[in-house]
C-alpha positions in Angstrom: 108.3 118.9 109.6 107.7 116.2 106.9 105.4 118.6 105.1 108.2 121.2 104.9 110.7 118.7 103.5 108.2 117.5 100.9 107.4 121.1 99.9 111.1 121.9 99.6 111.8 118.9 97.4 108.8 119.5 95.2 109.8 123.2 94.7 113.3 122.0 93.6 111.9 119.4 91.3 109.7 122.1 89.6 112.6 124.4 89.1 114.8 121.6 87.7 112.1 120.4 85.4 111.5 123.8 83.9 115.2 124.3 83.4 115.5 120.9 81.8 112.6 121.6 79.4 114.1 124.9 78.4 117.5 123.2 77.8 115.8 120.5 75.7 114.1 123.0 73.4 117.3 125.0 73.0 119.3 121.9 72.2 116.8 120.7 69.5 116.8 124.2 67.9 120.6 124.4 67.9 121.0 120.8 66.5 118.4 121.6 63.7 120.1 124.9 62.8 123.6 123.3 62.5 122.3 120.3 60.6 120.3 122.3 58.0 123.0 125.0 57.6 125.9 122.6 57.0 127.0 121.6 53.5 126.3 117.8 53.4 126.0 115.4 50.5 122.6 113.9 49.8 123.6 110.6 51.5 124.8 112.4 54.6 121.6 114.4 54.8 119.5 111.3 54.7 121.3 109.5 57.4 121.9 112.7 59.4 118.2 113.4 59.2 117.3 109.9 60.4 119.7 110.3 63.4 118.2 113.8 64.1 114.7 112.3 64.1 115.8 109.5 66.5 117.3 112.1 68.8 114.2 114.2 68.6 112.0 111.2 69.5 114.1 110.4 72.6 114.1 114.1 73.6 110.3 114.2 73.1 109.9 111.4 75.6 112.2 113.2 78.0 110.2 116.3 77.6 107.0 114.4 78.4 108.6 113.0 81.5 109.6 116.6 82.6 106.0 117.7 82.0 104.8 114.9 84.2 107.2 116.0 87.0 105.9 119.6 86.7 102.3 118.4 86.9 103.1 116.2 89.9 104.8 119.1 91.7 101.9 121.4 90.9 99.3 119.0 92.2 101.0 118.7 95.6 98.6 116.2 97.2 100.9 114.2 99.5 99.5 113.9 103.0 102.2 113.7 105.7 100.2 110.9 107.5 100.2 109.0 104.2 103.9 109.6 103.7 104.7 107.6 106.8 102.7 104.6 105.6 104.3 104.8 102.1 107.8 104.7 103.6 107.2 101.7 105.8 108.4 98.5 104.1 106.7 95.2 104.7 109.1 92.3 105.6 110.4 90.3 102.7 112.1 86.8 103.0 114.8 86.2 100.4 115.6 82.5 100.2 118.6 80.8 98.6 118.4 77.1 98.2 121.8 75.4 98.0 123.3 71.9 98.1 127.1 71.6 97.8 127.4 75.1 96.2 130.9 76.5 96.1 131.6 79.2 98.7 132.5 81.8 96.0 129.1 81.3 94.3 127.2 81.7 97.6 129.4 84.7 98.6 128.6 86.4 95.3 124.9 85.7 95.7 124.8 87.1 99.3 126.8 90.1 98.3 124.3 90.9 95.6 121.3 90.3 97.9 122.8 92.5 100.6 123.3 95.3 98.0 119.5 95.3 97.4 118.2 98.7 98.5 115.3 97.2 100.7 115.6 97.8 104.4 113.2 95.2 105.8 114.6 91.9 104.3 115.4 88.6 105.9 117.9 86.4 104.1 117.7 82.7 104.5 120.1 80.0 103.2 118.3 76.7 102.8 121.4 74.5 103.1 120.8 70.9 102.0 124.5 69.9 102.0 125.6 66.6 103.4 129.4 67.1 103.3 131.1 68.7 106.3 133.1 71.1 104.1 130.0 72.7 102.6 128.2 72.8 106.0 131.2 74.6 107.5 131.4 77.1 104.6 127.6 77.8 104.9 128.1 78.5 108.6 131.0 80.9 107.9 128.9 82.7 105.3 125.9 83.0 107.7 128.2 84.8 110.2 129.8 87.0 107.6 126.5 88.1 106.0 124.2 87.8 109.0 121.9 85.3 107.3 119.7 82.6 108.8 120.4 79.0 107.9 117.7 76.4 107.5 118.6 72.7 107.4 116.4 69.6 107.3 117.0 66.0 108.5 115.2 64.1 105.8 116.0 64.9 102.2 113.3 64.7 99.6 112.4 66.6 96.5 115.8 68.3 95.8 115.8 72.1 96.0 112.1 72.4 95.6 111.7 70.0 98.6 113.8 72.1 100.9 111.9 75.2 99.8 108.6 73.5 100.6 109.9 72.3 104.0 111.1 75.8 104.8 107.7 77.4 103.9 106.0 74.8 106.1 108.3 75.5 109.0 107.7 79.3 108.7 103.9 79.0 108.9 
């Protein structure tokens, strides 16, 4: 089943890349024709020529990318058993050290972290706050974003200290 899906996707990529390469060549030919056939002053020709060269340079790189896609799809060497191992993601711990951080700052941070497109991540808030207001806000955010909170009793070493204590507790 996976093999059929991979073959289907690779066939579509091959067709799209050939179409894209053809469109790039036609575009460059049309731009060159209209540039050289127009009645420009010598200054316009110099700057227009430089812009045309820059555009050709970018399109040349796009063409090279398309050739790589064609080569990749032609050398279809993806093994379905390998595909499963490539798609499994190792667990990643994302840690945020905070002490008396405003709730808005932490909310923005956790929103950004939750938007990361990585399925196997664990998010930890290393809360070193001592005031009740910040402790309560951290608890609210942990429920809202489904994150784990780590707190320590003895404070030492500022944010680096809580990171080191967290790492020690995880081992």
